[in-house]
N, C-alpha and C positions, 0 to 999 in steps of 0.2 A: 944231226937229224935234219932231213930235208923237208920241204913243204908237203910232199906226197905222204911221207910218214906221219907228219903232224895231222894232215887231213884224215888219214886212216884212224889214228888214235881218237881224234875228235868225233869222227863218225860213229865209232863204237861207243864212246862215252855218251853221246847224245841218244843213241838207240837204247842203250841200257837204262839211262836215267828217265827217259820219257816213255819207254815201252813201245816205241815205234819200231816197225820192221826196218831192217838195215837198208832195204831198197827205197824206203821213204826218206831216208836221211841223205838228201841230195844237196849239193852246194847252195842252190837257190831256195831251199825250204827255210821259212822263217821259224825260229825256235818257238815263239809264242803262238803265232797265228796258225801256222801249218802243222807243227808238231805238238801243239797243245802243252808246251812246257809251262810249268808254274814256277813260282819263286823258289820253292824247295827243289825242283828239278834243276834249275839253273845252278843252285849251290852244289847239287850232286854232280853236275857236269864239271864244274870248276874243280871240285875235289878229285874227280877221276882224272882230269887233265894233270893236276898237280902230282898225283900218285904215279901216273904213267910217264909223264914227261919231265917231272921235277920243276915245272913252271907254275908258280903260285899266282893266281889272279883272284883278287878280292872282288866280291860282288859289286862294290862301289866303283871299281875300276871300269866295269862295263859302261856305266853311264858316263864316267869321266872321259872314256875313250870316244864314245859316240858324240858327246857334247863338245869335246875338244877344248875344255877349259873356258868355254863361253859361259858367263854367269847366267843363272836361270832367267833373270829379268831381261837379258838381251837375247837369249835363245828363244824365248816365247814372249809374245806381247801380253797386254793386259787381259786379253781374252784367252790366253794360254794357247794361241796358235803360233806355230813355229815361224819365226821371222825369216827375212831374206838371208840374214847372216847365219842363222841356224840352218837353213836349207843348204847354204853353200858348204857348211861344215859337214852336214849329212852326206852330201854328194861325194865328199872326199873319203869318208869311211864306209859309205854304203853306195858304191858307184852304180848299183843295180836300180836305184830308185829314179823315178822320173820327177825331178823337182818342179818342172813346169806344170805338171798335173796337180802337184801338192800345194802350190802357192795359195796362201789364204785358207787352206783346208785342213792341213795336218795339225792335229792337236798334239801338244808336247807330250802329253801322257800316253800317246799311242805310238811314239817313235820306236820304242823297243820292240813293238810288234813287227817292225820291218827288218829287224836284225836277223840275218840268215846264218846258216851253218858256215858258209864261206866267209862272212864277215868275222865270225869267231876265229876261223882258221887264220885269217889275215892278222887279227889282233895277237894271237898266240905266236905267229911267225915273228911279228915285230918285237914282241916281248922276248922271244928266244934270241933274236939278233941283238937285243939290248943286254944279253947275258942274264935274262930272267929278272932283271931289275924292273921296278915299277916304271911304266912309261910316263915320263914327265908330261903334264898337260900341254905345255907349249910345244912339245915335240910329238904329240899324239899322232899327228898326220903330217905328211910332207906339205911343203908350201906349194901353192898352185904354180904349175910350170916346171916343177923339179922332177 
């Protein structure tokens, strides 16, 4: 299965789970902020992906993938603002974000609001390439420069 097929399956799953019109489910649409997905919708999306692609993703894996194995206390500071290290990780898994604008402003609790349809596609592609196995935290994203 190639990336275009995965993108199509995910687009349908997201539209069905959120009630969004298919034309609203564009790569840059954030699941939570733009498509109004709730926690139960995310579970539904993951279930639909598993059923259609045979790739199981646990809800906890979304956060692990985004955070890249960085411990909570290093990902966000005492005020729960994403640290420089956290922003560098986010830039790897969410290349669409402008980290310069977010320095000192992004609350850790709001990070998943930036997670887009395309970010989910990339996560599923990586998982498919890993043979459907859980993506190890240390290997969640490529090293800078690779």
